[in-house]
VMD Tcl script that builds the backbone (N, CA, C; Angstrom):
set m [mol new atoms 291]
animate dup $m
set s [atomselect $m all]
$s set {name element resname resid chain x y z} {
  {N N MET 1 A 9.408 1.006 -3.497}
  {CA C MET 1 A 10.103 -0.088 -2.872}
  {C C MET 1 A 9.972 -1.324 -3.725}
  {N N ASN 2 A 10.859 -2.233 -3.480}
  {CA C ASN 2 A 11.045 -3.340 -4.395}
  {C C ASN 2 A 11.141 -4.650 -3.611}
  {N N TYR 3 A 10.444 -5.666 -4.101}
  {CA C TYR 3 A 10.464 -6.981 -3.473}
  {C C TYR 3 A 11.891 -7.532 -3.378}
  {N N LEU 4 A 12.666 -7.381 -4.444}
  {CA C LEU 4 A 14.032 -7.908 -4.443}
  {C C LEU 4 A 14.903 -7.226 -3.392}
  {N N GLN 5 A 14.730 -5.933 -3.198}
  {CA C GLN 5 A 15.490 -5.225 -2.170}
  {C C GLN 5 A 15.139 -5.745 -0.776}
  {N N VAL 6 A 13.863 -6.023 -0.565}
  {CA C VAL 6 A 13.439 -6.566 0.728}
  {C C VAL 6 A 14.065 -7.936 0.927}
  {N N MET 7 A 14.038 -8.777 -0.101}
  {CA C MET 7 A 14.628 -10.113 0.013}
  {C C MET 7 A 16.129 -10.028 0.307}
  {N N GLU 8 A 16.822 -9.080 -0.300}
  {CA C GLU 8 A 18.250 -8.905 -0.052}
  {C C GLU 8 A 18.536 -8.470 1.385}
  {N N SER 9 A 17.569 -7.833 2.030}
  {CA C SER 9 A 17.758 -7.393 3.413}
  {C C SER 9 A 17.616 -8.541 4.410}
  {N N PHE 10 A 17.054 -9.658 3.980}
  {CA C PHE 10 A 16.866 -10.813 4.852}
  {C C PHE 10 A 18.114 -11.685 4.862}
  {N N ASP 11 A 18.311 -12.400 5.968}
  {CA C ASP 11 A 19.397 -13.375 6.000}
  {C C ASP 11 A 18.938 -14.654 5.285}
  {N N GLU 12 A 19.829 -15.613 5.161}
  {CA C GLU 12 A 19.536 -16.835 4.405}
  {C C GLU 12 A 18.343 -17.597 4.983}
  {N N ALA 13 A 18.256 -17.691 6.292}
  {CA C ALA 13 A 17.148 -18.405 6.930}
  {C C ALA 13 A 15.814 -17.714 6.656}
  {N N GLN 14 A 15.801 -16.387 6.702}
  {CA C GLN 14 A 14.573 -15.635 6.426}
  {C C GLN 14 A 14.155 -15.791 4.967}
  {N N ARG 15 A 15.127 -15.766 4.060}
  {CA C ARG 15 A 14.798 -15.961 2.637}
  {C C ARG 15 A 14.208 -17.343 2.404}
  {N N SER 16 A 14.717 -18.349 3.096}
  {CA C SER 16 A 14.172 -19.705 2.978}
  {C C SER 16 A 12.728 -19.756 3.460}
  {N N LEU 17 A 12.431 -19.051 4.548}
  {CA C LEU 17 A 11.055 -18.997 5.053}
  {C C LEU 17 A 10.121 -18.309 4.055}
  {N N VAL 18 A 10.588 -17.219 3.455}
  {CA C VAL 18 A 9.767 -16.526 2.459}
  {C C VAL 18 A 9.532 -17.428 1.254}
  {N N LEU 19 A 10.552 -18.106 0.809}
  {CA C LEU 19 A 10.406 -19.026 -0.318}
  {C C LEU 19 A 9.401 -20.129 0.014}
  {N N ALA 20 A 9.474 -20.674 1.224}
  {CA C ALA 20 A 8.519 -21.699 1.642}
  {C C ALA 20 A 7.104 -21.136 1.702}
  {N N PHE 21 A 6.960 -19.884 2.124}
  {CA C PHE 21 A 5.645 -19.238 2.165}
  {C C PHE 21 A 5.053 -19.115 0.762}
  {N N ILE 22 A 5.878 -18.796 -0.211}
  {CA C ILE 22 A 5.402 -18.582 -1.579}
  {C C ILE 22 A 5.263 -19.883 -2.351}
  {N N TRP 23 A 6.165 -20.834 -2.112}
  {CA C TRP 23 A 6.260 -22.019 -2.951}
  {C C TRP 23 A 6.023 -23.331 -2.221}
  {N N GLY 24 A 6.085 -23.314 -0.894}
  {CA C GLY 24 A 5.936 -24.541 -0.128}
  {C C GLY 24 A 7.229 -25.318 -0.014}
  {N N ARG 25 A 8.320 -24.766 -0.498}
  {CA C ARG 25 A 9.646 -25.384 -0.423}
  {C C ARG 25 A 10.645 -24.322 -0.001}
  {N N SER 26 A 11.635 -24.720 0.763}
  {CA C SER 26 A 12.571 -23.737 1.302}
  {C C SER 26 A 13.817 -23.546 0.448}
  {N N ARG 27 A 13.955 -24.364 -0.600}
  {CA C ARG 27 A 15.129 -24.252 -1.483}
  {C C ARG 27 A 14.681 -24.223 -2.940}
  {N N LEU 28 A 15.444 -23.493 -3.739}
  {CA C LEU 28 A 15.195 -23.472 -5.177}
  {C C LEU 28 A 15.850 -24.684 -5.825}
  {N N PRO 29 A 15.337 -25.122 -6.965}
  {CA C PRO 29 A 15.993 -26.227 -7.685}
  {C C PRO 29 A 17.407 -25.837 -8.096}
  {N N ARG 30 A 18.255 -26.829 -8.252}
  {CA C ARG 30 A 19.648 -26.577 -8.628}
  {C C ARG 30 A 19.811 -26.240 -10.096}
  {N N VAL 31 A 18.960 -26.790 -10.938}
  {CA C VAL 31 A 19.065 -26.547 -12.377}
  {C C VAL 31 A 17.718 -26.089 -12.925}
  {N N ALA 32 A 17.767 -25.325 -14.001}
  {CA C ALA 32 A 16.562 -24.737 -14.586}
  {C C ALA 32 A 15.533 -25.782 -14.993}
  {N N GLU 33 A 15.979 -26.951 -15.405}
  {CA C GLU 33 A 15.063 -27.994 -15.857}
  {C C GLU 33 A 14.145 -28.496 -14.736}
  {N N GLU 34 A 14.541 -28.283 -13.493}
  {CA C GLU 34 A 13.741 -28.745 -12.361}
  {C C GLU 34 A 12.635 -27.770 -11.958}
  {N N TYR 35 A 12.618 -26.564 -12.524}
  {CA C TYR 35 A 11.558 -25.608 -12.220}
  {C C TYR 35 A 10.265 -26.062 -12.877}
  {N N GLN 36 A 9.195 -26.120 -12.090}
  {CA C GLN 36 A 7.894 -26.463 -12.630}
  {C C GLN 36 A 7.215 -25.227 -13.221}
  {N N SER 37 A 7.453 -24.085 -12.610}
  {CA C SER 37 A 6.903 -22.824 -13.101}
  {C C SER 37 A 7.750 -21.677 -12.572}
  {N N LYS 38 A 7.626 -20.533 -13.209}
  {CA C LYS 38 A 8.347 -19.344 -12.768}
  {C C LYS 38 A 7.544 -18.641 -11.674}
  {N N MET 39 A 8.261 -17.993 -10.765}
  {CA C MET 39 A 7.602 -17.232 -9.709}
  {C C MET 39 A 6.872 -16.040 -10.305}
  {N N LYS 40 A 5.682 -15.807 -9.803}
  {CA C LYS 40 A 4.869 -14.687 -10.273}
  {C C LYS 40 A 4.508 -13.818 -9.066}
  {N N ILE 41 A 4.720 -12.513 -9.205}
  {CA C ILE 41 A 4.345 -11.555 -8.168}
  {C C ILE 41 A 3.343 -10.585 -8.781}
  {N N THR 42 A 2.197 -10.464 -8.131}
  {CA C THR 42 A 1.187 -9.522 -8.597}
  {C C THR 42 A 0.783 -8.608 -7.443}
  {N N SER 43 A 0.174 -7.514 -7.795}
  {CA C SER 43 A -0.273 -6.547 -6.805}
  {C C SER 43 A -1.585 -7.020 -6.186}
  {N N LEU 44 A -1.664 -6.936 -4.871}
  {CA C LEU 44 A -2.875 -7.282 -4.146}
  {C C LEU 44 A -3.595 -5.992 -3.805}
  {N N SER 45 A -4.804 -5.861 -4.282}
  {CA C SER 45 A -5.573 -4.667 -3.946}
  {C C SER 45 A -6.944 -5.094 -3.444}
  {N N ARG 46 A -7.278 -4.621 -2.304}
  {CA C ARG 46 A -8.585 -4.868 -1.700}
  {C C ARG 46 A -9.230 -3.502 -1.524}
  {N N SER 47 A -10.252 -3.248 -2.297}
  {CA C SER 47 A -10.866 -1.923 -2.249}
  {C C SER 47 A -11.379 -1.616 -0.842}
  {N N GLY 48 A -11.163 -0.387 -0.426}
  {CA C GLY 48 A -11.620 0.060 0.875}
  {C C GLY 48 A -10.710 -0.309 2.026}
  {N N ARG 49 A -9.597 -0.941 1.752}
  {CA C ARG 49 A -8.680 -1.334 2.818}
  {C C ARG 49 A -7.337 -0.647 2.634}
  {N N GLU 50 A -6.737 -0.289 3.741}
  {CA C GLU 50 A -5.407 0.310 3.745}
  {C C GLU 50 A -4.378 -0.786 3.478}
  {N N PRO 51 A -3.550 -0.658 2.434}
  {CA C PRO 51 A -2.579 -1.703 2.099}
  {C C PRO 51 A -1.645 -2.084 3.252}
  {N N ASP 52 A -1.272 -1.117 4.080}
  {CA C ASP 52 A -0.345 -1.413 5.178}
  {C C ASP 52 A -0.968 -2.325 6.232}
  {N N GLN 53 A -2.288 -2.498 6.207}
  {CA C GLN 53 A -2.960 -3.378 7.154}
  {C C GLN 53 A -3.113 -4.800 6.625}
  {N N LEU 54 A -2.751 -5.011 5.368}
  {CA C LEU 54 A -2.906 -6.320 4.726}
  {C C LEU 54 A -1.622 -7.122 4.781}
  {N N PHE 55 A -1.774 -8.421 4.716}
  {CA C PHE 55 A -0.628 -9.314 4.605}
  {C C PHE 55 A -0.542 -9.843 3.188}
  {N N PRO 56 A 0.631 -10.245 2.753}
  {CA C PRO 56 A 0.753 -10.855 1.427}
  {C C PRO 56 A -0.003 -12.178 1.407}
  {N N ILE 57 A -0.416 -12.575 0.222}
  {CA C ILE 57 A -1.115 -13.845 0.031}
  {C C ILE 57 A -0.287 -14.686 -0.928}
  {N N SER 58 A -0.102 -15.946 -0.578}
  {CA C SER 58 A 0.645 -16.834 -1.468}
  {C C SER 58 A -0.252 -17.939 -1.994}
  {N N HIS 59 A 0.104 -18.419 -3.157}
  {CA C HIS 59 A -0.556 -19.558 -3.795}
  {C C HIS 59 A 0.562 -20.542 -4.118}
  {N N THR 60 A 0.862 -21.417 -3.165}
  {CA C THR 60 A 2.040 -22.278 -3.272}
  {C C THR 60 A 1.991 -23.214 -4.472}
  {N N CYS 61 A 0.806 -23.647 -4.872}
  {CA C CYS 61 A 0.710 -24.558 -6.027}
  {C C CYS 61 A 1.146 -23.881 -7.327}
  {N N PHE 62 A 1.077 -22.553 -7.346}
  {CA C PHE 62 A 1.382 -21.813 -8.570}
  {C C PHE 62 A 2.638 -20.955 -8.444}
  {N N PHE 63 A 3.336 -21.010 -7.281}
  {CA C PHE 63 A 4.539 -20.200 -7.048}
  {C C PHE 63 A 4.211 -18.723 -7.291}
  {N N HIS 64 A 3.117 -18.271 -6.655}
  {CA C HIS 64 A 2.536 -16.957 -6.909}
  {C C HIS 64 A 2.395 -16.192 -5.590}
  {N N LEU 65 A 2.813 -14.936 -5.603}
  {CA C LEU 65 A 2.709 -14.057 -4.443}
  {C C LEU 65 A 1.881 -12.836 -4.824}
  {N N GLU 66 A 0.845 -12.565 -4.026}
  {CA C GLU 66 A 0.076 -11.333 -4.168}
  {C C GLU 66 A 0.562 -10.395 -3.068}
  {N N LEU 67 A 1.132 -9.280 -3.472}
  {CA C LEU 67 A 1.790 -8.366 -2.550}
  {C C LEU 67 A 1.079 -7.014 -2.557}
  {N N PRO 68 A 0.561 -6.580 -1.390}
  {CA C PRO 68 A -0.069 -5.251 -1.333}
  {C C PRO 68 A 0.936 -4.155 -1.676}
  {N N ARG 69 A 0.447 -3.017 -2.063}
  {CA C ARG 69 A 1.302 -1.863 -2.359}
  {C C ARG 69 A 1.571 -1.104 -1.054}
  {N N TYR 70 A 2.550 -1.607 -0.331}
  {CA C TYR 70 A 2.878 -1.034 0.971}
  {C C TYR 70 A 3.452 0.372 0.819}
  {N N SER 71 A 3.316 1.159 1.890}
  {CA C SER 71 A 3.762 2.556 1.851}
  {C C SER 71 A 5.264 2.709 2.036}
  {N N SER 72 A 5.930 1.673 2.545}
  {CA C SER 72 A 7.366 1.807 2.789}
  {C C SER 72 A 8.061 0.448 2.750}
  {N N PHE 73 A 9.359 0.516 2.614}
  {CA C PHE 73 A 10.218 -0.655 2.645}
  {C C PHE 73 A 10.031 -1.401 3.965}
  {N N ALA 74 A 10.036 -0.666 5.073}
  {CA C ALA 74 A 9.936 -1.269 6.405}
  {C C ALA 74 A 8.627 -2.030 6.584}
  {N N VAL 75 A 7.536 -1.480 6.076}
  {CA C VAL 75 A 6.240 -2.152 6.198}
  {C C VAL 75 A 6.244 -3.437 5.373}
  {N N MET 76 A 6.751 -3.370 4.138}
  {CA C MET 76 A 6.815 -4.565 3.304}
  {C C MET 76 A 7.681 -5.632 3.967}
  {N N GLN 77 A 8.807 -5.235 4.483}
  {CA C GLN 77 A 9.729 -6.152 5.137}
  {C C GLN 77 A 9.051 -6.827 6.334}
  {N N GLN 78 A 8.401 -6.059 7.169}
  {CA C GLN 78 A 7.756 -6.581 8.373}
  {C C GLN 78 A 6.610 -7.520 8.020}
  {N N ARG 79 A 5.751 -7.130 7.089}
  {CA C ARG 79 A 4.584 -7.945 6.716}
  {C C ARG 79 A 5.005 -9.253 6.047}
  {N N LEU 80 A 5.979 -9.191 5.181}
  {CA C LEU 80 A 6.434 -10.393 4.485}
  {C C LEU 80 A 7.124 -11.349 5.464}
  {N N LEU 81 A 7.921 -10.811 6.359}
  {CA C LEU 81 A 8.592 -11.653 7.340}
  {C C LEU 81 A 7.587 -12.272 8.309}
  {N N TYR 82 A 6.620 -11.497 8.765}
  {CA C TYR 82 A 5.596 -12.035 9.665}
  {C C TYR 82 A 4.820 -13.160 8.985}
  {N N ALA 83 A 4.363 -12.914 7.769}
  {CA C ALA 83 A 3.586 -13.931 7.045}
  {C C ALA 83 A 4.397 -15.206 6.858}
  {N N SER 84 A 5.663 -15.059 6.529}
  {CA C SER 84 A 6.485 -16.237 6.247}
  {C C SER 84 A 6.892 -16.991 7.508}
  {N N THR 85 A 6.920 -16.335 8.660}
  {CA C THR 85 A 7.268 -17.039 9.896}
  {C C THR 85 A 6.043 -17.619 10.593}
  {N N GLU 86 A 4.886 -17.048 10.368}
  {CA C GLU 86 A 3.671 -17.513 11.048}
  {C C GLU 86 A 2.823 -18.461 10.200}
  {N N CYS 87 A 3.019 -18.462 8.899}
  {CA C CYS 87 A 2.219 -19.303 8.005}
  {C C CYS 87 A 3.101 -20.402 7.421}
  {N N THR 88 A 3.327 -21.433 8.197}
  {CA C THR 88 A 4.253 -22.489 7.785}
  {C C THR 88 A 3.557 -23.836 7.623}
  {N N VAL 89 A 2.279 -23.834 7.268}
  {CA C VAL 89 A 1.526 -25.076 7.148}
  {C C VAL 89 A 2.001 -25.902 5.963}
  {N N VAL 90 A 2.273 -25.274 4.833}
  {CA C VAL 90 A 2.726 -25.994 3.652}
  {C C VAL 90 A 4.234 -26.187 3.752}
  {N N ASP 91 A 4.657 -27.427 3.656}
  {CA C ASP 91 A 6.074 -27.762 3.775}
  {C C ASP 91 A 6.380 -28.856 2.759}
  {N N GLY 92 A 6.503 -28.468 1.497}
  {CA C GLY 92 A 6.648 -29.413 0.403}
  {C C GLY 92 A 7.933 -30.211 0.386}
  {N N ASP 93 A 8.976 -29.715 1.029}
  {CA C ASP 93 A 10.235 -30.466 0.999}
  {C C ASP 93 A 10.638 -30.985 2.371}
  {N N GLY 94 A 9.758 -30.834 3.379}
  {CA C GLY 94 A 10.016 -31.383 4.699}
  {C C GLY 94 A 11.121 -30.722 5.477}
  {N N SER 95 A 11.492 -29.494 5.125}
  {CA C SER 95 A 12.633 -28.845 5.768}
  {C C SER 95 A 12.254 -27.920 6.913}
  {N N LEU 96 A 10.969 -27.700 7.152}
  {CA C LEU 96 A 10.559 -26.745 8.180}
  {C C LEU 96 A 10.161 -27.408 9.490}
  {N N GLN 97 A 10.399 -28.667 9.633}
  {CA C GLN 97 A 9.982 -29.387 10.850}
  {C C GLN 97 A 10.856 -29.039 12.022}
}
mol reanalyze $m
mol bondsrecalc $m
mol representation Tube
mol addrep $m
């Protein structure tokens, strides 16, 4: 399964929430010069834990997502959507109020 495929399955509002979860902002810059850094996705592995029981971890200051190796598309979709809808503390552009 693929992160991009999961993102394509989300509607625009859900994609904005995921972006805010990863970056602290709900919109991408309009031009390349405005990017501070490129998005980085790495595998999250916690020894002794079942990946399907883990949630993704974001590092908004670095535009970085640690994504467990989920067993299915549906699990990845559910975990990423849950994390992005329930973890809305960082709001760098003020759009989630």
